[in-house]
ZAFI-311032 format. One record per residue (C-alpha): residue number from 1; residue in one letter; chain; z, y negated, x negated. Coordinates in steps of 0.5 Angstrom, whole numbers, plus 500, padded with zeros to 3 digits. Each point is the difference from the previous one (the first is absolute). Layout:
N
  resi  resn  chain    Z    Y    X
   NUM     A      A    Z    Y    X
...
END
This chain:
417
  resi  resn  chain    Z    Y    X
     1     X      A  500  500  500
     2     X      A  499  493  498
     3     X      A  505  494  502
     4     X      A  498  493  501
     5     X      A  505  495  502
     6     X      A  505  506  502
     7     X      A  495  503  504
     8     X      A  497  507  499
     9     X      A  493  502  500
    10     X      A  496  506  499
    11     X      A  496  500  494
    12     X      A  494  502  504
    13     X      A  500  492  501
    14     X      A  501  498  493
    15     X      A  495  496  497
    16     X      A  499  505  494
    17     X      A  498  505  505
    18     X      A  495  496  503
    19     X      A  496  499  494
    20     X      A  502  507  497
    21     X      A  503  505  505
    22     X      A  499  506  496
    23     X      A  506  501  496
    24     X      A  504  499  507
    25     X      A  496  505  503
    26     X      A  501  505  494
    27     X      A  508  499  501
    28     X      A  499  501  508
    29     X      A  496  507  499
    30     X      A  505  502  495
    31     X      A  507  498  503
    32     X      A  498  498  508
    33     X      A  493  502  502
    34     X      A  502  498  507
    35     X      A  504  494  499
    36     X      A  503  496  505
    37     X      A  499  492  500
    38     X      A  508  498  502
    39     X      A  501  497  506
    40     X      A  493  501  503
    41     X      A  499  507  502
    42     X      A  494  501  496
    43     X      A  499  505  495
    44     X      A  495  500  494
    45     X      A  497  507  499
    46     X      A  497  501  493
    47     X      A  498  507  498
    48     X      A  493  502  502
    49     X      A  502  507  504
    50     X      A  505  495  504
    51     X      A  495  495  501
    52     X      A  495  505  503
    53     X      A  505  504  504
    54     X      A  501  493  503
    55     X      A  493  499  502
    56     X      A  499  507  502
    57     X      A  505  500  505
    58     X      A  498  494  505
    59     X      A  505  503  506
    60     X      A  506  498  495
    61     X      A  497  494  496
    62     X      A  496  496  505
    63     X      A  495  495  498
    64     X      A  501  495  506
    65     X      A  505  496  496
    66     X      A  502  493  503
    67     X      A  505  498  495
    68     X      A  499  498  492
    69     X      A  505  498  495
    70     X      A  500  492  498
    71     X      A  504  497  495
    72     X      A  502  492  501
    73     X      A  499  495  495
    74     X      A  497  504  494
    75     X      A  502  500  495
    76     X      A  505  494  501
    77     X      A  508  502  499
    78     X      A  503  503  506
    79     X      A  494  504  502
    80     X      A  501  506  504
    81     X      A  496  505  504
    82     X      A  499  500  507
    83     X      A  496  502  506
    84     X      A  495  496  504
    85     X      A  498  504  506
    86     X      A  493  501  502
    87     X      A  498  503  507
    88     X      A  494  503  502
    89     X      A  497  495  504
    90     X      A  494  495  500
    91     X      A  504  497  493
    92     X      A  499  506  496
    93     X      A  494  504  504
    94     X      A  502  508  498
    95     X      A  494  503  497
    96     X      A  498  505  495
    97     X      A  505  499  495
    98     X      A  506  499  505
    99     X      A  498  506  505
   100     X      A  501  507  500
   101     X      A  496  506  503
   102     X      A  496  500  505
   103     X      A  499  493  500
   104     X      A  499  499  493
   105     X      A  494  505  500
   106     X      A  497  496  506
   107     X      A  500  494  496
   108     X      A  499  502  493
   109     X      A  493  503  503
   110     X      A  498  493  502
   111     X      A  500  497  492
   112     X      A  498  507  497
   113     X      A  493  499  504
   114     X      A  499  494  497
   115     X      A  502  502  493
   116     X      A  495  506  499
   117     X      A  498  502  494
   118     X      A  493  498  501
   119     X      A  503  493  502
   120     X      A  504  499  494
   121     X      A  494  503  495
   122     X      A  496  494  503
   123     X      A  505  495  499
   124     X      A  501  502  493
   125     X      A  494  495  497
   126     X      A  503  495  504
   127     X      A  506  500  497
   128     X      A  497  500  493
   129     X      A  495  494  502
   130     X      A  507  496  501
   131     X      A  503  502  494
   132     X      A  494  498  496
   133     X      A  500  493  503
   134     X      A  507  499  498
   135     X      A  499  503  493
   136     X      A  494  496  499
   137     X      A  504  493  501
   138     X      A  504  502  494
   139     X      A  500  495  495
   140     X      A  499  500  492
   141     X      A  507  501  499
   142     X      A  500  507  504
   143     X      A  506  497  504
   144     X      A  501  503  507
   145     X      A  506  501  505
   146     X      A  499  506  503
   147     X      A  504  501  506
   148     X      A  498  493  502
   149     X      A  493  500  499
   150     X      A  498  508  501
   151     X      A  506  504  503
   152     X      A  502  496  505
   153     X      A  494  497  503
   154     X      A  495  505  499
   155     X      A  503  506  504
   156     X      A  502  496  506
   157     X      A  492  498  500
   158     X      A  499  507  501
   159     X      A  505  501  505
   160     X      A  497  494  504
   161     X      A  493  503  500
   162     X      A  503  507  502
   163     X      A  503  496  506
   164     X      A  493  497  502
   165     X      A  502  493  498
   166     X      A  497  495  495
   167     X      A  502  499  493
   168     X      A  503  493  502
   169     X      A  506  504  504
   170     X      A  502  503  493
   171     X      A  505  494  498
   172     X      A  503  499  506
   173     X      A  501  508  502
   174     X      A  503  501  493
   175     X      A  505  495  500
   176     X      A  502  503  507
   177     X      A  500  507  498
   178     X      A  505  498  494
   179     X      A  504  496  505
   180     X      A  501  507  504
   181     X      A  502  504  494
   182     X      A  505  495  497
   183     X      A  503  500  506
   184     X      A  502  507  499
   185     X      A  501  499  493
   186     X      A  508  501  500
   187     X      A  500  493  496
   188     X      A  500  495  505
   189     X      A  504  495  501
   190     X      A  503  498  507
   191     X      A  496  494  501
   192     X      A  493  503  498
   193     X      A  500  505  505
   194     X      A  498  496  506
   195     X      A  494  496  495
   196     X      A  498  507  498
   197     X      A  500  503  507
   198     X      A  496  493  503
   199     X      A  495  501  494
   200     X      A  499  508  500
   201     X      A  501  501  508
   202     X      A  500  495  504
   203     X      A  495  496  497
   204     X      A  495  506  499
   205     X      A  501  503  507
   206     X      A  495  494  503
   207     X      A  495  501  494
   208     X      A  500  508  502
   209     X      A  499  499  507
   210     X      A  494  495  499
   211     X      A  497  505  495
   212     X      A  501  506  506
   213     X      A  497  495  505
   214     X      A  494  498  496
   215     X      A  498  508  499
   216     X      A  501  501  508
   217     X      A  494  503  504
   218     X      A  494  501  497
   219     X      A  502  497  493
   220     X      A  505  505  499
   221     X      A  497  504  494
   222     X      A  502  507  497
   223     X      A  498  498  493
   224     X      A  506  495  499
   225     X      A  508  502  502
   226     X      A  501  494  505
   227     X      A  494  503  504
   228     X      A  503  507  499
   229     X      A  507  497  502
   230     X      A  497  496  506
   231     X      A  496  506  503
   232     X      A  506  504  500
   233     X      A  504  495  504
   234     X      A  494  499  505
   235     X      A  500  508  500
   236     X      A  507  501  501
   237     X      A  502  503  494
   238     X      A  504  494  497
   239     X      A  505  495  503
   240     X      A  499  493  498
   241     X      A  506  500  496
   242     X      A  498  506  496
   243     X      A  493  497  499
   244     X      A  505  494  497
   245     X      A  504  504  496
   246     X      A  494  504  497
   247     X      A  496  494  498
   248     X      A  507  497  497
   249     X      A  501  506  496
   250     X      A  493  500  497
   251     X      A  501  492  498
   252     X      A  507  501  497
   253     X      A  499  507  496
   254     X      A  492  500  500
   255     X      A  500  495  494
   256     X      A  507  501  497
   257     X      A  499  507  498
   258     X      A  494  499  496
   259     X      A  502  493  497
   260     X      A  506  504  498
   261     X      A  496  505  497
   262     X      A  495  496  497
   263     X      A  505  496  496
   264     X      A  505  505  498
   265     X      A  494  505  497
   266     X      A  497  494  496
   267     X      A  507  498  498
   268     X      A  501  507  497
   269     X      A  493  499  496
   270     X      A  501  493  498
   271     X      A  507  503  496
   272     X      A  496  506  498
   273     X      A  494  499  496
   274     X      A  499  507  498
   275     X      A  500  502  508
   276     X      A  494  495  500
   277     X      A  497  503  494
   278     X      A  500  507  503
   279     X      A  498  498  507
   280     X      A  494  496  496
   281     X      A  498  506  497
   282     X      A  500  505  506
   283     X      A  500  496  506
   284     X      A  500  506  505
   285     X      A  508  499  498
   286     X      A  500  494  504
   287     X      A  502  504  507
   288     X      A  505  504  496
   289     X      A  503  494  497
   290     X      A  500  496  507
   291     X      A  504  507  503
   292     X      A  505  499  494
   293     X      A  501  493  501
   294     X      A  502  502  507
   295     X      A  505  505  498
   296     X      A  503  496  494
   297     X      A  501  493  504
   298     X      A  498  500  507
   299     X      A  498  494  505
   300     X      A  506  502  505
   301     X      A  507  500  498
   302     X      A  502  503  506
   303     X      A  499  502  508
   304     X      A  506  501  505
   305     X      A  501  505  504
   306     X      A  506  500  506
   307     X      A  504  506  501
   308     X      A  500  503  507
   309     X      A  506  505  499
   310     X      A  506  502  496
   311     X      A  497  503  494
   312     X      A  501  502  492
   313     X      A  495  498  495
   314     X      A  501  502  493
   315     X      A  507  502  501
   316     X      A  502  494  503
   317     X      A  502  499  508
   318     X      A  496  494  503
   319     X      A  502  498  507
   320     X      A  495  499  506
   321     X      A  497  493  500
   322     X      A  500  499  492
   323     X      A  494  498  496
   324     X      A  497  503  495
   325     X      A  496  496  494
   326     X      A  495  505  497
   327     X      A  499  498  493
   328     X      A  493  502  498
   329     X      A  500  497  493
   330     X      A  507  504  499
   331     X      A  497  507  502
   332     X      A  494  498  496
   333     X      A  504  500  494
   334     X      A  504  507  502
   335     X      A  501  504  494
   336     X      A  500  506  504
   337     X      A  494  499  503
   338     X      A  496  497  493
   339     X      A  499  501  493
   340     X      A  502  494  496
   341     X      A  500  496  507
   342     X      A  501  493  496
   343     X      A  494  501  496
   344     X      A  492  499  502
   345     X      A  497  506  499
   346     X      A  492  501  502
   347     X      A  501  508  499
   348     X      A  504  501  506
   349     X      A  497  506  504
   350     X      A  502  498  507
   351     X      A  499  492  499
   352     X      A  500  499  507
   353     X      A  507  503  501
   354     X      A  504  494  501
   355     X      A  503  496  506
   356     X      A  496  493  497
   357     X      A  498  499  507
   358     X      A  505  504  504
   359     X      A  499  507  502
   360     X      A  499  504  506
   361     X      A  498  498  507
   362     X      A  501  492  498
   363     X      A  496  501  494
   364     X      A  497  493  499
   365     X      A  494  499  504
   366     X      A  497  495  495
   367     X      A  501  505  494
   368     X      A  493  502  500
   369     X      A  497  493  500
   370     X      A  506  497  495
   371     X      A  498  506  495
   372     X      A  493  498  500
   373     X      A  501  492  499
   374     X      A  505  502  494
   375     X      A  495  505  497
   376     X      A  495  494  501
   377     X      A  504  495  497
   378     X      A  502  504  494
   379     X      A  493  502  499
   380     X      A  497  493  500
   381     X      A  506  497  496
   382     X      A  499  505  495
   383     X      A  492  500  499
   384     X      A  500  492  500
   385     X      A  505  499  495
   386     X      A  502  503  492
   387     X      A  507  499  502
   388     X      A  505  497  504
   389     X      A  507  498  499
   390     X      A  506  496  503
   391     X      A  500  493  498
   392     X      A  505  499  495
   393     X      A  507  499  502
   394     X      A  498  502  507
   395     X      A  507  502  504
   396     X      A  498  504  506
   397     X      A  504  500  506
   398     X      A  500  504  507
   399     X      A  500  497  507
   400     X      A  507  502  502
   401     X      A  500  506  505
   402     X      A  502  507  502
   403     X      A  493  501  503
   404     X      A  495  498  496
   405     X      A  499  499  492
   406     X      A  495  494  499
   407     X      A  500  496  493
   408     X      A  501  493  501
   409     X      A  494  498  495
   410     X      A  497  504  495
   411     X      A  497  495  495
   412     X      A  495  503  495
   413     X      A  495  499  495
   414     X      A  493  503  500
   415     X      A  496  502  494
   416     X      A  493  500  504
   417     X      A  495  504  497
END
């Protein structure tokens, strides 16, 4: 525990753990793999076998979780963990990630229809073109702020195209999506909750409603997600609330997962010129590297489950009504699941055997697209440079969150080919 101004705060919330959670996760795996965050009714699960046990048991561990940890006044003295209530009404829109079977499968198929293998293949050259346009603008000094110029804006442009919207909608949707994610980050001061709810929910609702109305009748196209969702509403397959929830989830998570992955993967390579050289010699290994980056430092720090009945997990009793935080990064470094888990290895026999995008029925629906975008970003960056590295003196930081692991900035220097 960390004590600030006489108040005990779990190490989970410490600024050191935000930057590098892995020593803390290692400690929990060894000594307390089902760790109770005091005073919150939340348990953090860090071992791979236990994480998969939770995910597989949807009857006991429900995804329909309406509450999330938040921390007031972080990192000021006197901070304390607390709970902020969210309900499954028009302000939250339970959808896909926060639903259980059979509703989950019914909603998920709407999105999968748009993210078919053929559609993703067709989008690959679009993303490559966007990336080339950015790299074409890099000046003679080779400096680029990777997060601000590439990892954050470009995936959101692809999300707008999936939705069936113009590229110009991307900045607004990115801002609103980030607000939704920050709202459940676990590090939100009380006075920030309402502004985030306004930006990420209340202001987004009329935007989504307008998009859906624009797809009414004959203009409802089956080749974009808004058209698919609108058709499902018209046919009685989805309610208006479910439609709002599905589109909100895509806006919030669609760019977030790829942004975090592209940022982290490029950060790893910027710090490892030997890995850059290996991938330049054998570009076929880029896809394997993407999987290893997903395992080594995944884009999500955790997702919640609510406990529906008294149960036991890892020898610990957990009462009904508790919350479980599945610590994906901790499971991905589990010594019982991987040889040399703290190393980047391109020779793992099962490179996709990780939970970087979750696991089971709630495996990230956008994972195939995120993998393609990450591969294209790395292939392009390697092909267009002799070497790239972090700017001298760059001190990397991460957005404080229990949900996502996204770099605040990634200043690079590119030695262009």
